[in-house]
All heavy atoms as TSV, in Angstrom:
chain	resi	resn	atom	element	x	y	z
A	1	MET	N	N	86.649	90.852	99.990
A	1	MET	CA	C	86.360	91.967	99.221
A	1	MET	C	C	87.633	92.714	99.128
A	1	MET	O	O	88.344	93.064	99.999
A	1	MET	CB	C	85.364	92.851	100.083
A	1	MET	CG	C	85.025	94.091	99.401
A	1	MET	SD	S	83.704	95.147	100.143
A	1	MET	CE	C	83.393	94.423	101.760
A	2	GLY	N	N	87.890	93.112	97.839
A	2	GLY	CA	C	89.078	93.811	97.563
A	2	GLY	C	C	88.866	95.346	97.438
A	2	GLY	O	O	87.875	95.819	98.102
A	3	VAL	N	N	89.845	96.029	97.038
A	3	VAL	CA	C	89.818	97.469	97.000
A	3	VAL	C	C	88.709	98.024	96.031
A	3	VAL	O	O	88.011	98.888	96.409
A	3	VAL	CB	C	91.182	98.043	96.616
A	3	VAL	CG1	C	91.100	99.505	96.326
A	3	VAL	CG2	C	92.267	97.739	97.509
A	4	GLY	N	N	88.433	97.230	94.964
A	4	GLY	CA	C	87.402	97.636	94.153
A	4	GLY	C	C	86.051	97.458	94.872
A	4	GLY	O	O	85.212	98.448	94.520
A	5	GLY	N	N	85.735	96.572	95.517
A	5	GLY	CA	C	84.461	96.433	96.324
A	5	GLY	C	C	84.382	97.536	97.340
A	5	GLY	O	O	83.267	98.008	97.515
A	6	CYS	N	N	85.375	97.819	97.960
A	6	CYS	CA	C	85.279	98.883	99.061
A	6	CYS	C	C	85.047	100.228	98.376
A	6	CYS	O	O	84.334	101.065	98.821
A	6	CYS	CB	C	86.589	98.847	99.800
A	6	CYS	SG	S	86.848	97.463	100.779
A	7	ILE	N	N	85.665	100.534	97.045
A	7	ILE	CA	C	85.388	101.840	96.373
A	7	ILE	C	C	83.959	101.787	96.012
A	7	ILE	O	O	83.285	102.823	95.999
A	7	ILE	CB	C	86.413	101.906	95.235
A	7	ILE	CG1	C	87.694	102.105	95.842
A	7	ILE	CG2	C	86.031	103.062	94.348
A	7	ILE	CD1	C	88.848	102.199	94.768
A	8	VAL	N	N	83.405	100.673	95.518
A	8	VAL	CA	C	82.025	100.650	95.126
A	8	VAL	C	C	81.067	100.898	96.261
A	8	VAL	O	O	80.073	101.629	96.213
A	8	VAL	CB	C	81.689	99.260	94.515
A	8	VAL	CG1	C	80.151	99.131	94.361
A	8	VAL	CG2	C	82.305	99.160	93.109
A	9	LEU	N	N	81.382	100.309	97.413
A	9	LEU	CA	C	80.569	100.748	98.686
A	9	LEU	C	C	80.625	102.159	99.030
A	9	LEU	O	O	79.642	102.672	99.394
A	9	LEU	CB	C	81.089	99.906	99.785
A	9	LEU	CG	C	80.692	98.408	99.924
A	9	LEU	CD1	C	81.332	97.712	100.991
A	9	LEU	CD2	C	79.207	98.208	100.003
A	10	LEU	N	N	81.866	102.808	98.906
A	10	LEU	CA	C	82.034	104.157	99.149
A	10	LEU	C	C	81.150	104.953	98.168
A	10	LEU	O	O	80.522	105.988	98.510
A	10	LEU	CB	C	83.494	104.607	99.139
A	10	LEU	CG	C	84.350	104.254	100.244
A	10	LEU	CD1	C	85.757	104.594	99.957
A	10	LEU	CD2	C	83.865	105.156	101.500
A	11	ALA	N	N	81.184	104.558	96.936
A	11	ALA	CA	C	80.492	105.333	95.875
A	11	ALA	C	C	78.982	105.279	96.151
A	11	ALA	O	O	78.219	106.245	95.947
A	11	ALA	CB	C	80.872	104.931	94.432
A	12	VAL	N	N	78.563	104.063	96.342
A	12	VAL	CA	C	77.048	103.882	96.524
A	12	VAL	C	C	76.575	104.532	97.791
A	12	VAL	O	O	75.541	105.206	97.765
A	12	VAL	CB	C	76.718	102.398	96.534
A	12	VAL	CG1	C	75.331	102.149	96.979
A	12	VAL	CG2	C	76.978	101.704	95.198
A	13	GLY	N	N	77.364	104.458	98.846
A	13	GLY	CA	C	77.020	105.175	100.074
A	13	GLY	C	C	77.034	106.705	99.941
A	13	GLY	O	O	76.089	107.420	100.420
A	14	ALA	N	N	77.892	107.194	99.121
A	14	ALA	CA	C	77.960	108.676	98.915
A	14	ALA	C	C	76.724	109.072	97.884
A	14	ALA	O	O	76.158	110.078	98.262
A	14	ALA	CB	C	79.243	109.180	98.252
A	15	ILE	N	N	76.446	108.276	97.083
A	15	ILE	CA	C	75.222	108.648	96.231
A	15	ILE	C	C	74.002	108.621	97.075
A	15	ILE	O	O	73.173	109.417	97.030
A	15	ILE	CB	C	75.122	107.612	95.071
A	15	ILE	CG1	C	76.242	107.866	94.098
A	15	ILE	CG2	C	73.678	107.761	94.383
A	15	ILE	CD1	C	76.353	106.799	92.968
A	16	LEU	N	N	73.813	107.510	97.967
A	16	LEU	CA	C	72.648	107.406	98.762
A	16	LEU	C	C	72.643	108.617	99.720
A	16	LEU	O	O	71.523	109.210	100.188
A	16	LEU	CB	C	72.603	106.154	99.489
A	16	LEU	CG	C	72.212	104.952	98.627
A	16	LEU	CD1	C	72.199	103.651	99.452
A	16	LEU	CD2	C	70.839	105.170	98.025
A	17	THR	N	N	73.847	109.054	100.247
A	17	THR	CA	C	73.728	110.037	101.344
A	17	THR	C	C	73.628	111.454	100.716
A	17	THR	O	O	72.773	112.246	101.226
A	17	THR	CB	C	75.124	110.044	102.059
A	17	THR	OG1	O	75.329	108.745	102.597
A	17	THR	CG2	C	75.100	111.139	103.184
A	18	PHE	N	N	74.320	111.777	99.654
A	18	PHE	CA	C	74.314	113.121	99.184
A	18	PHE	C	C	73.415	113.387	97.846
A	18	PHE	O	O	73.075	114.536	97.650
A	18	PHE	CB	C	75.731	113.554	98.835
A	18	PHE	CG	C	76.681	113.451	100.001
A	18	PHE	CD1	C	77.722	112.587	99.942
A	18	PHE	CD2	C	76.345	114.197	101.175
A	18	PHE	CE1	C	78.504	112.476	101.123
A	18	PHE	CE2	C	77.267	114.044	102.233
A	18	PHE	CZ	C	78.319	113.228	102.193
A	19	ALA	N	N	73.001	112.461	97.099
A	19	ALA	CA	C	72.412	112.637	95.910
A	19	ALA	C	C	70.969	112.236	95.827
A	19	ALA	O	O	70.263	112.683	94.939
A	19	ALA	CB	C	73.161	112.028	94.727
A	20	VAL	N	N	70.538	111.411	96.752
A	20	VAL	CA	C	69.097	110.924	96.707
A	20	VAL	C	C	68.257	111.805	97.562
A	20	VAL	O	O	68.636	112.169	98.648
A	20	VAL	CB	C	69.127	109.456	97.283
A	20	VAL	CG1	C	67.777	108.940	97.335
A	20	VAL	CG2	C	69.921	108.528	96.287
A	21	ASP	N	N	67.149	112.099	96.890
A	21	ASP	CA	C	66.174	113.106	97.637
A	21	ASP	C	C	64.860	112.370	97.881
A	21	ASP	O	O	63.971	113.079	98.239
A	21	ASP	CB	C	65.947	114.260	96.764
A	21	ASP	CG	C	65.385	115.339	97.511
A	21	ASP	OD1	O	65.507	115.447	98.729
A	21	ASP	OD2	O	64.730	116.185	96.784
A	22	TRP	N	N	64.707	111.138	97.841
A	22	TRP	CA	C	63.442	110.451	98.132
A	22	TRP	C	C	63.418	109.848	99.524
A	22	TRP	O	O	64.413	109.394	99.962
A	22	TRP	CB	C	62.950	109.449	97.013
A	22	TRP	CG	C	64.106	108.583	96.478
A	22	TRP	CD1	C	65.036	108.800	95.624
A	22	TRP	CD2	C	64.404	107.273	97.068
A	22	TRP	NE1	N	65.752	107.783	95.451
A	22	TRP	CE2	C	65.436	106.666	96.305
A	22	TRP	CE3	C	63.736	106.463	98.035
A	22	TRP	CZ2	C	65.947	105.473	96.488
A	22	TRP	CZ3	C	64.303	105.184	98.249
A	22	TRP	CH2	C	65.328	104.652	97.429
A	23	ASP	N	N	62.190	109.518	99.949
A	23	ASP	CA	C	62.014	108.974	101.333
A	23	ASP	C	C	61.435	107.652	101.215
A	23	ASP	O	O	60.532	107.402	100.408
A	23	ASP	CB	C	61.250	109.881	102.158
A	23	ASP	CG	C	61.780	111.189	102.500
A	23	ASP	OD1	O	63.137	111.105	102.767
A	23	ASP	OD2	O	61.089	112.182	102.699
A	24	MET	N	N	61.761	106.692	102.003
A	24	MET	CA	C	61.154	105.329	102.099
A	24	MET	C	C	60.624	105.176	103.416
A	24	MET	O	O	61.269	105.474	104.450
A	24	MET	CB	C	62.196	104.201	101.833
A	24	MET	CG	C	62.583	104.034	100.354
A	24	MET	SD	S	63.712	102.591	100.287
A	24	MET	CE	C	62.628	101.297	100.441
A	25	PRO	N	N	59.327	104.886	103.489
A	25	PRO	CA	C	58.706	104.789	104.883
A	25	PRO	C	C	59.346	103.546	105.673
A	25	PRO	O	O	59.561	102.428	105.110
A	25	PRO	CB	C	57.243	104.410	104.604
A	25	PRO	CG	C	57.059	104.301	103.152
A	25	PRO	CD	C	58.316	104.588	102.532
A	26	GLY	N	N	59.793	103.849	106.819
A	26	GLY	CA	C	60.487	102.834	107.641
A	26	GLY	C	C	61.916	102.658	107.438
A	26	GLY	O	O	62.535	101.789	108.122
A	27	MET	N	N	62.630	103.430	106.547
A	27	MET	CA	C	63.994	103.326	106.393
A	27	MET	C	C	64.540	104.681	106.017
A	27	MET	O	O	64.059	105.452	105.149
A	27	MET	CB	C	64.318	102.312	105.080
A	27	MET	CG	C	65.821	102.064	104.943
A	27	MET	SD	S	65.991	100.848	103.743
A	27	MET	CE	C	66.239	101.843	102.270
A	28	ASN	N	N	65.706	105.028	106.660
A	28	ASN	CA	C	66.426	106.345	106.398
A	28	ASN	C	C	67.445	105.991	105.352
A	28	ASN	O	O	68.481	105.383	105.620
A	28	ASN	CB	C	66.923	106.840	107.649
A	28	ASN	CG	C	67.499	108.232	107.465
A	28	ASN	OD1	O	67.654	108.660	106.483
A	28	ASN	ND2	N	67.830	108.781	108.688
A	29	VAL	N	N	67.248	106.398	104.129
A	29	VAL	CA	C	68.199	106.290	102.997
A	29	VAL	C	C	69.532	106.822	103.264
A	29	VAL	O	O	70.559	106.267	102.997
A	29	VAL	CB	C	67.490	106.758	101.685
A	29	VAL	CG1	C	68.581	106.445	100.646
A	29	VAL	CG2	C	66.152	105.983	101.524
A	30	HIS	N	N	69.455	107.948	103.862
A	30	HIS	CA	C	70.765	108.744	104.179
A	30	HIS	C	C	71.692	107.971	105.133
A	30	HIS	O	O	72.828	107.913	105.056
A	30	HIS	CB	C	70.479	110.196	104.650
A	30	HIS	CG	C	69.663	111.060	103.699
A	30	HIS	ND1	N	70.268	111.363	102.470
A	30	HIS	CD2	C	68.381	111.501	103.706
A	30	HIS	CE1	C	69.300	112.029	101.877
A	30	HIS	NE2	N	68.234	112.166	102.554
A	31	LEU	N	N	70.916	107.521	106.159
A	31	LEU	CA	C	71.649	106.587	107.166
A	31	LEU	C	C	72.303	105.337	106.586
A	31	LEU	O	O	73.461	104.957	106.806
A	31	LEU	CB	C	70.797	106.193	108.325
A	31	LEU	CG	C	71.438	105.429	109.495
A	31	LEU	CD1	C	72.587	106.198	110.197
A	31	LEU	CD2	C	70.442	104.954	110.399
A	32	VAL	N	N	71.641	104.714	105.592
A	32	VAL	CA	C	72.155	103.539	104.971
A	32	VAL	C	C	73.425	103.957	104.076
A	32	VAL	O	O	74.264	103.156	104.123
A	32	VAL	CB	C	71.000	102.973	104.107
A	32	VAL	CG1	C	71.563	101.912	103.150
A	32	VAL	CG2	C	69.870	102.323	104.907
A	33	GLY	N	N	73.302	105.139	103.592
A	33	GLY	CA	C	74.401	105.572	102.726
A	33	GLY	C	C	75.632	105.911	103.598
A	33	GLY	O	O	76.804	105.394	103.244
A	34	VAL	N	N	75.457	106.406	104.812
A	34	VAL	CA	C	76.565	106.687	105.718
A	34	VAL	C	C	77.131	105.296	106.207
A	34	VAL	O	O	78.350	105.124	106.316
A	34	VAL	CB	C	76.076	107.514	106.885
A	34	VAL	CG1	C	77.170	107.537	108.039
A	34	VAL	CG2	C	75.594	108.890	106.366
A	35	ILE	N	N	76.255	104.366	106.361
A	35	ILE	CA	C	76.715	103.068	106.958
A	35	ILE	C	C	77.607	102.348	105.843
A	35	ILE	O	O	78.579	101.836	106.059
A	35	ILE	CB	C	75.562	102.155	107.327
A	35	ILE	CG1	C	74.977	102.787	108.652
A	35	ILE	CG2	C	76.003	100.758	107.559
A	35	ILE	CD1	C	73.613	102.130	108.981
A	36	LEU	N	N	77.173	102.387	104.615
A	36	LEU	CA	C	77.888	101.889	103.424
A	36	LEU	C	C	79.256	102.494	103.316
A	36	LEU	O	O	80.267	101.875	103.062
A	36	LEU	CB	C	77.078	101.949	102.126
A	36	LEU	CG	C	75.905	100.991	102.021
A	36	LEU	CD1	C	75.057	101.294	100.736
A	36	LEU	CD2	C	76.371	99.520	102.064
A	37	MET	N	N	79.227	103.935	103.374
A	37	MET	CA	C	80.577	104.557	103.400
A	37	MET	C	C	81.496	104.118	104.430
A	37	MET	O	O	82.664	103.997	104.273
A	37	MET	CB	C	80.353	106.154	103.305
A	37	MET	CG	C	79.768	106.671	102.056
A	37	MET	SD	S	79.880	108.396	101.911
A	37	MET	CE	C	78.918	109.024	103.295
A	38	VAL	N	N	81.012	104.031	105.624
A	38	VAL	CA	C	81.800	103.608	106.814
A	38	VAL	C	C	82.342	102.335	106.569
A	38	VAL	O	O	83.601	101.960	106.834
A	38	VAL	CB	C	81.065	103.774	108.157
A	38	VAL	CG1	C	81.828	103.169	109.260
A	38	VAL	CG2	C	80.849	105.166	108.421
A	39	VAL	N	N	81.539	101.271	106.068
A	39	VAL	CA	C	81.994	99.874	105.902
A	39	VAL	C	C	83.046	99.933	104.702
A	39	VAL	O	O	84.022	99.233	104.811
A	39	VAL	CB	C	80.803	99.041	105.449
A	39	VAL	CG1	C	81.242	97.738	104.934
A	39	VAL	CG2	C	79.836	98.851	106.669
A	40	GLY	N	N	82.829	100.700	103.692
A	40	GLY	CA	C	83.917	100.744	102.566
A	40	GLY	C	C	85.138	101.348	103.058
A	40	GLY	O	O	86.207	100.906	102.796
A	41	PHE	N	N	85.047	102.404	103.905
A	41	PHE	CA	C	86.371	102.964	104.487
A	41	PHE	C	C	87.069	101.992	105.360
A	41	PHE	O	O	88.310	101.853	105.305
A	41	PHE	CB	C	85.994	104.124	105.167
A	41	PHE	CG	C	87.157	105.101	105.708
A	41	PHE	CD1	C	88.007	105.653	104.739
A	41	PHE	CD2	C	87.568	105.139	107.034
A	41	PHE	CE1	C	89.087	106.414	105.155
A	41	PHE	CE2	C	88.583	105.912	107.417
A	41	PHE	CZ	C	89.361	106.398	106.427
A	42	ILE	N	N	86.287	101.257	106.235
A	42	ILE	CA	C	87.029	100.266	107.073
A	42	ILE	C	C	87.610	99.136	106.227
A	42	ILE	O	O	88.642	98.653	106.556
A	42	ILE	CB	C	86.008	99.684	108.090
A	42	ILE	CG1	C	85.589	100.850	109.071
A	42	ILE	CG2	C	86.539	98.448	108.816
A	42	ILE	CD1	C	84.454	100.365	110.038
A	43	GLY	N	N	86.969	98.818	105.194
A	43	GLY	CA	C	87.448	97.729	104.235
A	43	GLY	C	C	88.740	98.128	103.581
A	43	GLY	O	O	89.655	97.407	103.455
A	44	ILE	N	N	88.778	99.472	103.103
A	44	ILE	CA	C	90.028	99.951	102.539
A	44	ILE	C	C	91.126	100.046	103.398
A	44	ILE	O	O	92.330	99.628	103.292
A	44	ILE	CB	C	89.908	101.285	101.864
A	44	ILE	CG1	C	88.947	101.170	100.641
A	44	ILE	CG2	C	91.130	102.014	101.613
A	44	ILE	CD1	C	88.606	102.441	99.936
A	45	LEU	N	N	90.758	100.442	104.722
A	45	LEU	CA	C	91.936	100.441	105.846
A	45	LEU	C	C	92.491	99.059	106.138
A	45	LEU	O	O	93.638	98.873	106.304
A	45	LEU	CB	C	91.469	101.233	106.994
A	45	LEU	CG	C	91.111	102.758	107.018
A	45	LEU	CD1	C	90.484	103.181	108.288
A	45	LEU	CD2	C	92.395	103.408	106.669
A	46	THR	N	N	91.557	98.105	106.314
A	46	THR	CA	C	91.942	96.817	106.544
A	46	THR	C	C	92.753	96.231	105.344
A	46	THR	O	O	93.887	95.499	105.596
A	46	THR	CB	C	90.668	95.934	106.679
A	46	THR	OG1	O	89.908	96.369	107.734
A	46	THR	CG2	C	91.067	94.533	107.132
A	47	TYR	N	N	92.448	96.440	104.141
A	47	TYR	CA	C	93.187	95.937	102.959
A	47	TYR	C	C	94.537	96.515	102.910
A	47	TYR	O	O	95.505	95.844	102.771
A	47	TYR	CB	C	92.466	96.234	101.694
A	47	TYR	CG	C	93.091	95.669	100.471
A	47	TYR	CD1	C	93.009	94.345	100.112
A	47	TYR	CD2	C	93.851	96.496	99.717
A	47	TYR	CE1	C	93.699	93.915	99.072
A	47	TYR	CE2	C	94.474	96.060	98.615
A	47	TYR	CZ	C	94.389	94.682	98.328
A	47	TYR	OH	O	95.086	94.184	97.219
A	48	VAL	N	N	94.650	97.818	103.204
A	48	VAL	CA	C	95.888	98.572	103.097
A	48	VAL	C	C	96.772	98.041	104.296
A	48	VAL	O	O	97.998	97.796	104.062
A	48	VAL	CB	C	95.692	100.046	103.186
A	48	VAL	CG1	C	97.007	100.819	103.470
A	48	VAL	CG2	C	95.111	100.561	102.005
A	49	SER	N	N	96.297	97.777	105.499
A	49	SER	CA	C	97.181	97.379	106.503
A	49	SER	C	C	97.644	95.854	106.286
A	49	SER	O	O	98.767	95.705	106.625
A	49	SER	CB	C	96.304	97.424	107.903
A	49	SER	OG	O	95.298	96.458	107.955
A	50	ILE	N	N	96.851	95.128	105.731
A	50	ILE	CA	C	97.261	93.696	105.409
A	50	ILE	C	C	98.292	93.825	104.277
A	50	ILE	O	O	99.318	93.065	104.348
A	50	ILE	CB	C	96.051	92.820	104.988
A	50	ILE	CG1	C	95.157	92.534	106.271
A	50	ILE	CG2	C	96.579	91.632	104.516
A	50	ILE	CD1	C	93.971	91.831	105.975
A	51	PHE	N	N	98.034	94.528	103.300
A	51	PHE	CA	C	99.067	94.692	102.181
A	51	PHE	C	C	100.342	95.281	102.736
A	51	PHE	O	O	101.442	94.830	102.339
A	51	PHE	CB	C	98.411	95.547	101.105
A	51	PHE	CG	C	99.362	95.702	99.908
A	51	PHE	CD1	C	99.540	94.644	99.041
A	51	PHE	CD2	C	99.906	96.923	99.572
A	51	PHE	CE1	C	100.313	94.739	97.874
A	51	PHE	CE2	C	100.770	97.006	98.520
A	51	PHE	CZ	C	100.927	95.978	97.625
A	52	LYS	N	N	100.337	96.274	103.535
A	52	LYS	CA	C	101.566	96.814	104.226
A	52	LYS	C	C	102.286	95.790	105.046
A	52	LYS	O	O	103.550	95.633	104.885
A	52	LYS	CB	C	101.129	98.017	105.108
A	52	LYS	CG	C	102.359	98.766	105.611
A	52	LYS	CD	C	101.930	99.905	106.502
A	52	LYS	CE	C	103.163	100.531	107.013
A	52	LYS	NZ	N	102.857	101.636	107.915
A	53	ARG	N	N	101.600	95.010	105.726
A	53	ARG	CA	C	102.348	93.937	106.527
A	53	ARG	C	C	102.949	92.911	105.716
A	53	ARG	O	O	104.019	92.409	105.981
A	53	ARG	CB	C	101.209	93.266	107.479
A	53	ARG	CG	C	101.852	92.398	108.501
A	53	ARG	CD	C	100.729	91.735	109.504
A	53	ARG	NE	N	99.700	92.734	109.667
A	53	ARG	CZ	C	98.400	92.162	109.839
A	53	ARG	NH1	N	98.282	90.913	109.863
A	53	ARG	NH2	N	97.394	92.927	110.083
A	54	ARG	N	N	102.346	92.538	104.538
A	54	ARG	CA	C	102.952	91.555	103.678
A	54	ARG	C	C	104.325	92.168	103.026
A	54	ARG	O	O	105.265	91.362	102.846
A	54	ARG	CB	C	101.985	91.304	102.552
A	54	ARG	CG	C	101.053	90.365	102.819
A	54	ARG	CD	C	100.236	89.965	101.603
A	54	ARG	NE	N	98.895	89.408	101.962
A	54	ARG	CZ	C	98.026	89.280	101.070
A	54	ARG	NH1	N	98.180	89.623	99.809
A	54	ARG	NH2	N	96.800	88.744	101.437
A	55	ARG	N	N	104.402	93.418	102.768
A	55	ARG	CA	C	105.474	94.007	102.080
A	55	ARG	C	C	106.583	94.274	103.048
A	55	ARG	O	O	107.780	94.504	102.630
A	55	ARG	CB	C	105.026	95.229	101.351
A	55	ARG	CG	C	104.099	95.045	100.301
A	55	ARG	CD	C	103.899	96.137	99.425
A	55	ARG	NE	N	105.124	96.481	98.623
A	55	ARG	CZ	C	105.414	97.596	98.077
A	55	ARG	NH1	N	104.639	98.637	98.297
A	55	ARG	NH2	N	106.512	97.791	97.395
A	56	THR	N	N	106.401	94.387	104.349
A	56	THR	CA	C	107.467	94.779	105.309
A	56	THR	C	C	108.055	93.648	105.957
A	56	THR	O	O	108.699	93.844	107.026
A	56	THR	CB	C	106.902	95.818	106.200
A	56	THR	OG1	O	105.779	95.233	106.987
A	56	THR	CG2	C	106.449	97.030	105.633
A	57	GLN	N	N	107.952	92.421	105.607
A	57	GLN	CA	C	108.562	91.287	106.265
A	57	GLN	C	C	110.020	91.246	105.910
A	57	GLN	O	O	110.418	91.255	104.857
A	57	GLN	CB	C	107.901	89.922	105.770
A	57	GLN	CG	C	106.539	89.764	106.345
A	57	GLN	CD	C	106.015	88.377	105.849
A	57	GLN	OE1	O	106.616	87.743	105.074
A	57	GLN	NE2	N	104.902	87.948	106.490
A	58	PRO	N	N	110.858	91.185	106.939
A	58	PRO	CA	C	112.317	91.039	106.745
A	58	PRO	C	C	112.671	89.676	106.167
A	58	PRO	O	O	111.886	88.692	106.325
A	58	PRO	CB	C	112.901	91.247	108.126
A	58	PRO	CG	C	111.783	90.821	109.017
A	58	PRO	CD	C	110.469	91.164	108.302
A	59	PRO	N	N	113.786	89.597	105.418
A	59	PRO	CA	C	114.234	88.146	105.060
A	59	PRO	C	C	114.565	87.315	106.179
A	59	PRO	O	O	114.941	87.806	107.282
A	59	PRO	CB	C	115.415	88.545	104.141
A	59	PRO	CG	C	115.859	89.888	104.717
A	59	PRO	CD	C	114.679	90.651	105.132
A	60	SER	N	N	114.475	86.041	105.974
A	60	SER	CA	C	114.725	85.159	107.014
A	60	SER	C	C	116.282	85.281	107.491
A	60	SER	O	O	117.035	85.337	106.531
A	60	SER	CB	C	114.296	83.719	106.561
A	60	SER	OG	O	115.062	83.321	105.545
A	61	PRO	N	N	116.552	85.040	108.721
A	61	PRO	CA	C	117.997	85.022	109.145
A	61	PRO	C	C	118.727	83.897	108.585
A	61	PRO	O	O	119.994	83.953	108.454
A	61	PRO	CB	C	117.899	85.056	110.599
A	61	PRO	CG	C	116.515	84.527	110.987
A	61	PRO	CD	C	115.611	84.814	109.764
A	62	ALA	N	N	118.121	82.738	108.217
A	62	ALA	CA	C	118.872	81.651	107.577
A	62	ALA	C	C	119.145	81.755	106.206
A	62	ALA	O	O	119.475	80.687	105.663
A	62	ALA	CB	C	118.066	80.357	107.986
A	63	ALA	N	N	118.850	82.906	105.675
A	63	ALA	CA	C	119.010	82.982	104.136
A	63	ALA	C	C	120.581	82.869	103.863
A	63	ALA	O	O	121.363	83.535	104.542
A	63	ALA	CB	C	118.388	84.266	103.559
A	64	PRO	N	N	120.955	82.108	102.838
A	64	PRO	CA	C	122.407	82.038	102.409
A	64	PRO	C	C	122.883	83.372	101.904
A	64	PRO	O	O	122.267	84.120	101.172
A	64	PRO	CB	C	122.401	80.959	101.427
A	64	PRO	CG	C	121.060	80.944	100.910
A	64	PRO	CD	C	120.157	81.356	101.986
A	65	VAL	N	N	124.133	83.649	102.284
A	65	VAL	CA	C	124.748	84.897	101.812
A	65	VAL	C	C	125.479	84.553	100.580
A	65	VAL	O	O	126.391	83.667	100.647
A	65	VAL	CB	C	125.637	85.571	102.940
A	65	VAL	CG1	C	126.385	86.750	102.364
A	65	VAL	CG2	C	124.913	85.878	104.146
A	66	VAL	N	N	125.355	85.292	99.491
A	66	VAL	CA	C	125.971	85.024	98.312
A	66	VAL	C	C	127.176	85.980	98.152
A	66	VAL	O	O	126.999	87.268	98.181
A	66	VAL	CB	C	124.922	85.237	97.129
A	66	VAL	CG1	C	125.755	84.964	95.723
A	66	VAL	CG2	C	123.808	84.339	97.185
A	67	ASP	N	N	128.342	85.388	97.961
A	67	ASP	CA	C	129.450	86.272	97.818
A	67	ASP	C	C	129.545	86.692	96.295
A	67	ASP	O	O	129.743	85.896	95.405
A	67	ASP	CB	C	130.759	85.345	98.200
A	67	ASP	CG	C	131.950	86.185	98.227
A	67	ASP	OD1	O	131.912	87.587	98.226
A	67	ASP	OD2	O	133.137	85.727	98.330
A	68	VAL	N	N	129.574	87.966	96.015
A	68	VAL	CA	C	129.569	88.399	94.778
A	68	VAL	C	C	130.847	88.302	94.064
A	68	VAL	O	O	130.919	88.045	92.913
A	68	VAL	CB	C	129.152	89.936	94.758
A	68	VAL	CG1	C	129.077	90.513	93.448
A	68	VAL	CG2	C	127.760	90.097	95.400
A	69	GLU	N	N	131.948	88.345	94.815
A	69	GLU	CA	C	133.228	88.242	94.248
A	69	GLU	C	C	133.517	86.941	93.651
A	69	GLU	O	O	134.141	86.675	92.666
A	69	GLU	CB	C	134.354	88.629	95.280
A	69	GLU	CG	C	134.274	90.016	95.757
A	69	GLU	CD	C	134.672	91.064	94.610
A	69	GLU	OE1	O	135.524	90.753	93.888
A	69	GLU	OE2	O	134.022	92.058	94.672
A	70	GLU	N	N	132.957	85.885	94.291
A	70	GLU	CA	C	133.238	84.417	93.838
A	70	GLU	C	C	132.402	84.184	92.596
A	70	GLU	O	O	132.784	83.324	91.901
A	70	GLU	CB	C	132.680	83.445	94.980
A	70	GLU	CG	C	133.980	82.812	95.576
A	70	GLU	CD	C	133.560	81.947	96.699
A	70	GLU	OE1	O	132.477	81.154	96.543
A	70	GLU	OE2	O	134.188	81.824	97.701
A	71	THR	N	N	131.242	84.740	92.511
A	71	THR	CA	C	130.259	84.365	91.407
A	71	THR	C	C	130.848	85.027	90.065
A	71	THR	O	O	130.463	84.528	89.069
A	71	THR	CB	C	128.914	84.800	91.737
A	71	THR	OG1	O	128.844	86.190	91.997
A	71	THR	CG2	C	128.368	83.949	92.897
A	72	ARG	N	N	131.461	86.108	90.034
A	72	ARG	CA	C	131.896	86.753	88.890
A	72	ARG	C	C	133.280	86.167	88.352
A	72	ARG	O	O	134.241	86.204	88.990
A	72	ARG	CB	C	131.994	88.221	89.070
A	72	ARG	CG	C	130.785	88.887	89.278
A	72	ARG	CD	C	130.982	90.355	89.355
A	72	ARG	NE	N	129.816	91.095	89.868
A	72	ARG	CZ	C	129.839	92.355	90.250
A	72	ARG	NH1	N	130.912	93.082	90.219
A	72	ARG	NH2	N	128.718	92.854	90.632
A	73	ARG	N	N	133.309	85.616	87.249
A	73	ARG	CA	C	134.425	84.994	86.665
A	73	ARG	C	C	134.583	85.403	85.170
A	73	ARG	O	O	133.638	85.072	84.439
A	73	ARG	CB	C	134.423	83.459	86.755
A	73	ARG	CG	C	134.256	82.974	88.133
A	73	ARG	CD	C	135.082	81.936	88.501
A	73	ARG	NE	N	134.950	81.540	89.861
A	73	ARG	CZ	C	135.666	80.959	90.527
A	73	ARG	NH1	N	136.785	80.630	90.073
A	73	ARG	NH2	N	135.329	80.650	91.798
A	74	TYR	N	N	135.588	86.066	84.897
A	74	TYR	CA	C	135.854	86.635	83.625
A	74	TYR	C	C	136.954	85.915	82.954
A	74	TYR	O	O	138.077	85.868	83.442
A	74	TYR	CB	C	136.027	88.125	83.584
A	74	TYR	CG	C	134.949	88.951	84.045
A	74	TYR	CD1	C	134.067	88.558	85.128
A	74	TYR	CD2	C	134.698	90.278	83.609
A	74	TYR	CE1	C	133.021	89.285	85.599
A	74	TYR	CE2	C	133.630	91.075	84.039
A	74	TYR	CZ	C	132.847	90.557	85.080
A	74	TYR	OH	O	131.829	91.407	85.601
A	75	ARG	N	N	136.784	85.325	81.876
A	75	ARG	CA	C	137.759	84.576	81.194
A	75	ARG	C	C	138.019	85.089	79.720
A	75	ARG	O	O	137.215	85.403	79.047
A	75	ARG	CB	C	137.656	83.131	81.195
A	75	ARG	CG	C	137.540	82.636	82.518
A	75	ARG	CD	C	137.403	80.992	82.510
A	75	ARG	NE	N	137.370	80.563	83.928
A	75	ARG	CZ	C	137.969	79.641	84.399
A	75	ARG	NH1	N	138.567	78.785	83.566
A	75	ARG	NH2	N	137.860	79.303	85.584
């Protein structure tokens, strides 16, 4: 599930929690909304932490060093 799915979960959960005024026998609609919002928030945090970890990897120590002075030749 990507960021879009997590945002949808947050939106549906917020609608069920704050905007719905009907009762279902045997089920608390507001609690279901809160659970959906928590799952969406946890999904966004997980996605952001994985994305951050991918971007902060240092270059490998065995990477060749390119000498800029040698590669520029003007004739």
